[in-house]
C-alpha positions as CSV (number, residue, x, y, z in Angstrom):
1,X,13.5,28.2,-46.3
2,X,10.9,29.5,-43.9
3,X,9.2,26.1,-43.8
4,X,12.5,24.4,-42.8
5,X,13.1,26.8,-40.0
6,X,9.6,26.2,-38.6
7,X,9.7,22.4,-38.8
8,X,11.8,21.8,-35.7
9,X,9.3,23.8,-33.6
10,X,6.5,21.5,-34.8
11,X,8.5,18.4,-33.9
12,X,9.4,19.8,-30.4
13,X,5.8,20.6,-29.6
14,X,4.7,17.1,-30.7
15,X,7.3,15.5,-28.5
16,X,6.2,17.6,-25.5
17,X,2.5,16.7,-26.1
18,X,3.3,13.0,-26.3
19,X,5.4,13.2,-23.1
20,X,2.5,14.9,-21.2
21,X,0.0,12.2,-22.4
22,X,2.4,9.4,-21.4
23,X,2.7,10.6,-17.8
24,X,-1.0,10.5,-17.3
25,X,-1.4,7.3,-19.2
26,X,1.3,5.6,-17.1
27,X,-0.5,6.6,-13.9
28,X,-3.6,4.8,-15.1
29,X,-1.8,1.8,-16.4
30,X,0.1,1.5,-13.1
31,X,-3.1,1.9,-11.1
32,X,-5.0,-0.6,-13.2
33,X,-2.2,-3.2,-12.9
34,X,-2.1,-2.8,-9.1
35,X,-5.9,-3.1,-9.0
36,X,-5.8,-6.4,-10.8
37,X,-2.9,-7.8,-8.7
38,X,-4.2,-6.7,-5.4
39,X,-7.9,-7.5,-5.8
40,X,-6.6,-11.1,-5.8
41,X,-3.9,-10.8,-3.1
42,X,-6.0,-8.5,-0.9
43,X,-9.0,-10.8,-0.9
44,X,-6.7,-13.9,-0.3
45,X,-5.0,-12.1,2.6
46,X,-8.3,-11.3,4.2
47,X,-9.2,-14.9,4.2
48,X,-5.9,-16.3,5.5
49,X,-6.8,-16.2,9.2
50,X,-10.2,-17.8,8.6
51,X,-9.6,-20.6,6.0
52,X,-6.1,-21.7,6.8
53,X,-6.6,-22.3,10.5
54,X,-4.8,-25.6,11.1
55,X,-1.8,-24.7,13.3
56,X,-2.6,-21.0,12.6
57,X,-1.0,-21.6,9.1
58,X,-2.7,-18.5,7.5
59,X,-1.8,-16.1,10.3
60,X,1.8,-17.4,10.7
61,X,2.4,-17.3,6.9
62,X,1.4,-13.7,6.8
63,X,3.7,-13.0,9.8
64,X,6.6,-14.6,7.9
65,X,5.6,-12.7,4.8
66,X,5.8,-9.3,6.5
67,X,8.9,-10.2,8.4
68,X,10.6,-11.0,5.1
69,X,9.1,-7.8,3.7
70,X,10.7,-5.8,6.5
71,X,14.3,-7.2,6.0
72,X,14.1,-7.1,2.2
73,X,13.0,-3.5,2.3
74,X,16.4,-2.6,3.6
75,X,17.9,-3.5,0.3
76,X,14.9,-2.8,-1.9
77,X,16.1,0.6,-3.0
78,X,19.3,-0.9,-4.3
79,X,17.5,-3.5,-6.3
80,X,15.1,-0.9,-7.8
81,X,18.0,1.4,-8.7
82,X,19.8,-1.5,-10.5
83,X,16.7,-2.8,-12.3
84,X,14.9,0.5,-12.9
85,X,11.5,1.1,-11.5
86,X,9.6,-0.5,-14.4
87,X,11.5,-3.8,-14.3
88,X,11.2,-3.9,-10.5
89,X,7.5,-3.5,-10.8
90,X,7.3,-6.4,-13.3
91,X,9.5,-8.7,-11.2
92,X,7.5,-7.8,-8.1
93,X,4.3,-9.3,-9.6
94,X,5.8,-12.8,-9.5
95,X,5.7,-13.0,-5.8
96,X,2.0,-12.2,-5.6
97,X,1.3,-14.8,-8.3
98,X,3.2,-17.5,-6.4
99,X,1.6,-16.7,-3.0
100,X,-2.0,-16.9,-4.4
101,X,-1.1,-20.1,-6.3
102,X,0.2,-21.6,-3.1
103,X,-3.3,-21.3,-1.6
104,X,-4.5,-23.9,-4.0
105,X,-2.6,-26.5,-2.0
106,X,-2.1,-24.7,1.4
107,X,0.5,-26.4,3.7
108,X,3.7,-25.5,5.4
109,X,5.8,-26.6,2.4
110,X,3.9,-24.3,-0.1
111,X,2.9,-21.3,2.1
112,X,6.1,-20.6,3.9
113,X,8.4,-20.5,0.8
114,X,5.8,-18.4,-1.0
115,X,5.5,-16.0,1.9
116,X,9.3,-15.6,2.1
117,X,9.6,-14.8,-1.6
118,X,6.6,-12.5,-1.6
119,X,8.4,-10.5,1.1
120,X,11.2,-9.8,-1.4
121,X,8.8,-9.2,-4.3
122,X,6.6,-6.8,-2.3
123,X,9.5,-4.8,-1.1
124,X,10.7,-4.0,-4.6
125,X,7.2,-3.5,-6.2
126,X,6.3,-0.9,-3.5
127,X,9.6,1.0,-3.7
128,X,9.2,0.9,-7.5
129,X,5.7,2.1,-7.3
130,X,6.5,5.1,-5.1
131,X,9.5,6.0,-7.2
132,X,7.7,5.6,-10.5
133,X,4.6,7.5,-9.5
134,X,6.6,10.5,-8.0
135,X,8.8,10.6,-11.1
136,X,5.7,10.7,-13.4
137,X,4.2,13.5,-11.2
138,X,7.3,15.6,-11.4
139,X,7.6,15.2,-15.1
140,X,3.9,16.1,-15.6
141,X,4.3,19.2,-13.3
142,X,7.4,20.2,-15.3
143,X,5.7,19.8,-18.6
144,X,2.7,21.9,-17.5
145,X,4.6,24.3,-15.3
146,X,2.5,23.4,-12.3
147,X,3.0,23.2,-8.6
148,X,4.9,19.9,-8.0
149,X,3.3,19.2,-4.6
150,X,-0.2,19.6,-6.1
151,X,0.5,17.1,-8.9
152,X,2.2,14.6,-6.5
153,X,-0.9,14.8,-4.3
154,X,-3.3,14.3,-7.3
155,X,-1.4,11.5,-8.8
156,X,-1.3,9.7,-5.4
157,X,-5.0,10.3,-5.1
158,X,-5.7,8.7,-8.5
159,X,-3.4,5.7,-7.7
160,X,-4.7,5.1,-4.2
161,X,-8.3,5.6,-5.2
162,X,-8.1,3.0,-7.9
163,X,-5.9,0.8,-5.7
164,X,-8.2,0.9,-2.7
165,X,-11.1,-0.3,-5.0
166,X,-9.4,-3.7,-5.1
167,X,-11.0,-4.4,-1.7
168,X,-14.4,-3.8,-3.3
169,X,-13.8,-5.8,-6.5
170,X,-11.8,-8.7,-4.9
171,X,-14.2,-9.2,-2.0
172,X,-17.3,-9.0,-4.2
173,X,-15.7,-11.9,-6.2
174,X,-15.1,-13.7,-2.9
175,X,-18.7,-13.1,-1.9
176,X,-20.0,-14.5,-5.2
177,X,-17.8,-17.6,-5.3
178,X,-17.6,-18.7,-1.7
179,X,-20.5,-20.2,0.2
180,X,-20.8,-21.2,3.9
181,X,-22.0,-24.8,4.3
182,X,-23.4,-26.8,7.2
183,X,-20.8,-27.7,9.7
184,X,-18.8,-24.5,9.3
185,X,-17.0,-25.5,6.1
186,X,-16.7,-23.3,3.1
187,X,-16.9,-24.2,-0.6
188,X,-15.6,-22.5,-3.7
189,X,-12.1,-21.7,-2.5
190,X,-10.4,-23.6,-5.4
191,X,-12.3,-21.8,-8.1
192,X,-11.8,-18.5,-6.2
193,X,-8.0,-18.8,-6.2
194,X,-7.8,-19.9,-9.8
195,X,-9.7,-16.8,-10.8
196,X,-7.2,-14.8,-8.7
197,X,-4.2,-16.4,-10.4
198,X,-5.7,-15.3,-13.7
199,X,-6.2,-11.7,-12.6
200,X,-2.6,-11.4,-11.3
201,X,-1.4,-12.7,-14.6
202,X,-3.3,-10.0,-16.4
203,X,-1.9,-7.3,-14.1
204,X,1.6,-8.5,-14.8
205,X,1.0,-8.3,-18.5
206,X,-0.4,-4.8,-18.2
207,X,2.7,-3.7,-16.2
208,X,4.8,-4.4,-19.3
209,X,3.1,-1.5,-21.1
210,X,4.5,1.2,-18.7
211,X,6.9,3.7,-20.2
212,X,10.5,3.6,-18.8
213,X,11.1,6.6,-16.6
214,X,13.9,8.7,-18.2
215,X,16.2,11.3,-16.8
216,X,17.5,11.4,-13.3
217,X,16.3,7.9,-12.4
218,X,18.0,6.3,-15.4
219,X,21.2,8.0,-14.7
220,X,21.2,6.8,-11.1
221,X,20.5,3.3,-12.4
222,X,23.5,3.4,-14.7
223,X,25.7,4.9,-12.0
224,X,24.7,2.3,-9.4
225,X,25.4,-0.6,-11.7
226,X,29.1,0.4,-12.0
227,X,30.2,-1.2,-8.7
228,X,28.2,-3.5,-6.4
229,X,30.5,-2.7,-3.5
230,X,30.1,1.1,-3.9
231,X,26.3,0.6,-4.4
232,X,26.0,-1.3,-1.1
233,X,28.1,1.4,0.6
234,X,25.9,4.1,-0.9
235,X,22.7,2.2,0.2
236,X,23.9,1.9,3.8
237,X,24.9,5.5,3.9
238,X,21.5,6.5,2.6
239,X,19.7,4.4,5.3
240,X,21.9,6.0,8.0
241,X,21.4,9.5,6.6
242,X,17.6,9.1,6.5
243,X,17.5,7.7,10.1
244,X,19.5,10.8,11.2
245,X,17.0,13.1,9.5
246,X,14.6,14.5,12.1
247,X,11.8,14.6,9.6
248,X,12.0,10.9,8.9
249,X,12.3,10.1,12.6
250,X,9.0,12.0,13.2
251,X,7.3,10.3,10.3
252,X,8.3,6.7,11.2
253,X,5.8,6.4,14.1
254,X,2.9,7.3,11.7
255,X,4.3,4.9,9.1
256,X,4.4,2.1,11.7
257,X,0.8,2.9,12.8
258,X,-0.4,2.8,9.2
259,X,1.0,-0.8,9.1
260,X,-0.7,-1.6,12.4
261,X,-4.1,-0.4,11.3
262,X,-3.9,-2.4,8.0
263,X,-3.0,-5.6,9.8
264,X,-5.8,-5.0,12.4
265,X,-8.3,-5.1,9.5
266,X,-6.8,-8.1,7.9
267,X,-6.3,-10.2,11.1
268,X,-8.4,-8.9,14.0
269,X,-11.4,-7.2,12.4
270,X,-12.3,-10.0,10.1
271,X,-11.8,-12.7,12.8
272,X,-13.4,-11.1,15.8
273,X,-16.0,-8.6,14.4
274,X,-17.1,-9.8,11.0
275,X,-16.9,-13.6,11.1
276,X,-18.9,-14.2,14.3
277,X,-22.0,-12.4,12.9
278,X,-21.6,-12.7,9.1
279,X,-19.7,-15.9,8.6
280,X,-16.6,-16.5,6.5
281,X,-18.4,-15.6,3.2
282,X,-19.4,-12.3,4.9
283,X,-15.8,-11.3,5.2
284,X,-15.9,-10.4,1.5
285,X,-18.9,-8.2,1.9
286,X,-17.5,-6.3,4.8
287,X,-14.1,-5.8,3.1
288,X,-15.9,-4.6,0.0
289,X,-17.5,-1.8,2.0
290,X,-14.1,-1.1,3.5
291,X,-12.7,-0.9,0.0
292,X,-15.4,1.5,-1.3
293,X,-14.8,4.1,1.4
294,X,-11.0,3.6,1.2
295,X,-11.1,4.4,-2.5
296,X,-13.5,7.4,-2.3
297,X,-11.4,8.9,0.6
298,X,-8.2,8.4,-1.3
299,X,-9.5,10.2,-4.3
300,X,-10.9,13.1,-2.2
301,X,-7.8,13.4,0.0
302,X,-5.5,13.4,-3.1
303,X,-7.6,16.1,-4.7
304,X,-7.2,18.4,-1.6
305,X,-3.5,17.8,-1.1
306,X,-1.6,21.1,-1.8
307,X,1.3,20.9,0.6
308,X,2.2,20.3,4.2
309,X,-0.6,22.3,5.7
310,X,-3.3,20.4,3.8
311,X,-1.6,17.1,4.6
312,X,-1.5,18.0,8.3
313,X,-5.3,18.7,8.3
314,X,-6.2,15.6,6.3
315,X,-4.1,13.3,8.4
316,X,-5.5,14.8,11.6
317,X,-9.1,14.1,10.4
318,X,-8.3,10.5,9.5
319,X,-6.6,10.0,12.9
320,X,-9.7,11.3,14.7
321,X,-11.9,8.9,12.8
322,X,-9.8,5.9,13.5
323,X,-9.3,6.9,17.2
324,X,-13.1,7.2,17.6
325,X,-13.6,3.7,16.1
326,X,-11.0,2.2,18.4
327,X,-12.7,3.6,21.5
328,X,-16.1,2.6,20.2
329,X,-15.0,-1.1,19.7
330,X,-13.1,-1.1,23.0
331,X,-16.1,0.1,25.0
332,X,-19.1,-1.1,23.2
333,X,-18.2,-4.2,21.1
334,X,-20.4,-7.3,21.5
335,X,-21.5,-10.1,19.2
336,X,-25.1,-9.3,18.1
337,X,-27.5,-11.0,15.8
338,X,-30.0,-9.8,13.3
339,X,-29.8,-6.6,11.2
340,X,-27.8,-4.8,13.9
341,X,-25.2,-7.7,13.8
342,X,-24.8,-7.0,10.0
343,X,-24.8,-3.2,10.1
344,X,-22.3,-2.9,13.0
345,X,-19.3,-4.5,11.1
346,X,-20.2,-2.7,7.9
347,X,-20.2,0.7,9.7
348,X,-16.8,-0.1,11.3
349,X,-15.5,-1.2,7.9
350,X,-16.6,2.1,6.3
351,X,-15.1,4.3,9.0
352,X,-11.8,2.3,9.0
353,X,-11.6,2.6,5.2
354,X,-11.7,6.4,5.5
355,X,-8.8,6.4,7.8
356,X,-6.8,4.0,5.7
357,X,-7.4,6.1,2.5
358,X,-6.1,9.2,4.3
359,X,-2.9,7.5,5.5
360,X,-2.1,5.9,2.2
361,X,-2.4,9.0,0.1
362,X,-0.9,11.5,2.5
363,X,2.2,9.4,3.6
364,X,3.1,8.8,-0.1
365,X,2.6,12.5,-1.0
366,X,4.6,13.6,2.1
367,X,7.6,11.4,1.3
368,X,7.6,12.5,-2.3
369,X,7.6,16.2,-1.2
370,X,10.1,16.0,1.6
371,X,12.7,13.5,0.2
372,X,13.2,14.5,-3.4
373,X,16.9,13.5,-3.5
374,X,16.4,9.9,-2.3
375,X,12.9,8.7,-3.3
376,X,13.9,5.0,-3.4
377,X,15.4,5.3,0.1
378,X,12.3,7.1,1.5
379,X,9.8,4.7,0.1
380,X,12.0,1.8,1.3
381,X,11.7,3.2,4.8
382,X,8.0,3.5,4.4
383,X,7.6,-0.2,3.6
384,X,10.3,-1.3,6.1
385,X,8.4,0.2,9.1
386,X,5.0,-0.7,7.7
387,X,5.9,-4.3,7.2
388,X,7.6,-4.5,10.7
389,X,4.4,-3.3,12.3
390,X,2.3,-5.7,10.3
391,X,4.5,-8.7,11.1
392,X,4.2,-7.9,14.8
393,X,0.4,-7.9,14.6
394,X,0.3,-11.3,12.8
395,X,2.7,-12.9,15.2
396,X,1.0,-11.5,18.3
397,X,-2.6,-11.9,17.2
398,X,-2.9,-15.6,18.3
399,X,-1.7,-14.8,21.8
400,X,-3.3,-11.5,22.8
401,X,-7.0,-10.5,23.2
402,X,-8.9,-8.1,21.0
403,X,-9.1,-5.6,23.9
404,X,-5.3,-5.7,24.3
405,X,-4.7,-5.1,20.6
406,X,-7.2,-2.1,20.7
407,X,-5.3,-0.5,23.5
408,X,-2.0,-0.9,21.7
409,X,-3.5,0.6,18.6
410,X,-4.9,3.6,20.4
411,X,-1.6,4.4,22.2
412,X,0.3,4.0,18.9
413,X,-2.2,6.3,17.1
414,X,-1.8,9.1,19.8
415,X,2.0,8.9,19.8
416,X,2.3,8.9,16.0
417,X,-0.2,11.7,15.5
418,X,1.7,13.9,18.0
419,X,5.0,13.3,16.3
420,X,3.5,14.1,12.9
421,X,1.9,17.3,14.1
422,X,5.2,18.4,15.6
423,X,6.9,17.8,12.2
424,X,4.4,19.8,10.3
425,X,3.9,22.7,12.8
426,X,7.5,23.2,14.0
427,X,10.3,21.4,12.2
428,X,9.3,21.7,8.5
429,X,8.7,25.4,9.0
430,X,12.4,25.8,9.7
431,X,13.3,23.7,6.6
432,X,11.0,25.8,4.4
433,X,12.7,29.0,5.6
């Protein structure tokens, strides 16, 4: 009789232990899948402005991609709620596969449709990622009776640390497979993109092993599928509500700047700073350095994230680093040869990677902490404004000088940093009270 009474306790403990292990396992599966997918896409994106130059096909394709990304982000939260975050993640991988495959035969009839579809796929995969990761962090914190903000920060640090290493792995593959030839041409691109198609396929398969997130997310998914009309109405109300929230309004400039600084690396840095001194094949090496420092900084920043005060200090440090780099390039940039010509772009790449690692981890953690009741909507706002800023850079890049872009970036950085500091020092104190 005593044995029967004790049995349920043993079963309950076993379930709890499995639940705890699954949360951590899911974070590493999610991070590994994104690493495989984005080592291919990230390296391909870095090359677009240098290998698909006829009619600015590469740059314009990326501009179309992020414009599509921006518009699709408006409805991405609705799609994720209906599909569930796991299914949204799996569907999102198809867009990256199609875009990289289109680079095997790059022309207006392959790149433009692939870019349009990737805009949709990217919007749901990133909203799904933010929702899934935050849900896993909360469940893990609940199981261990830990501070939720600390676990959200650490899980984001693990994810962004592994994710940022895609720049290292992907660009080392680029460096190994691409060769500059006489006459300015480049060989090895077909093999490179075939390898990338295979890695994305592996990432998509790995995504299938994620656990479905249970509880509040699943109940929202079931409720939202009851009526399409009511779902759209709820979505529009959510968007309007978030845009009326002073916290979101003060974060949006920083979100937009995070998109600007990413696009600057992909479009301007590789074209004007790396390629003139290191060649097209050198783009892979420079972006590999960028990826190493991005990954390390993401891990460190996530480890030291304990709440709004720590986020404020970490973001301020990252903003100072990127501000210093912008001023340095603006005042002292010149094309040099020899060892200095190689070291200069690599140093800029390292410093820029530090700033990007800070923004990625801290913005995701900040939204997860402040907008608990509407995670999908908050992360949709993140990708909407990021993609809007990225699209602007890709469309403007062919028509403005590097110096003009640097001035725009510096002004945007100062404005966004001031808004963010006002949020953390003044407004959020009132909310916490």
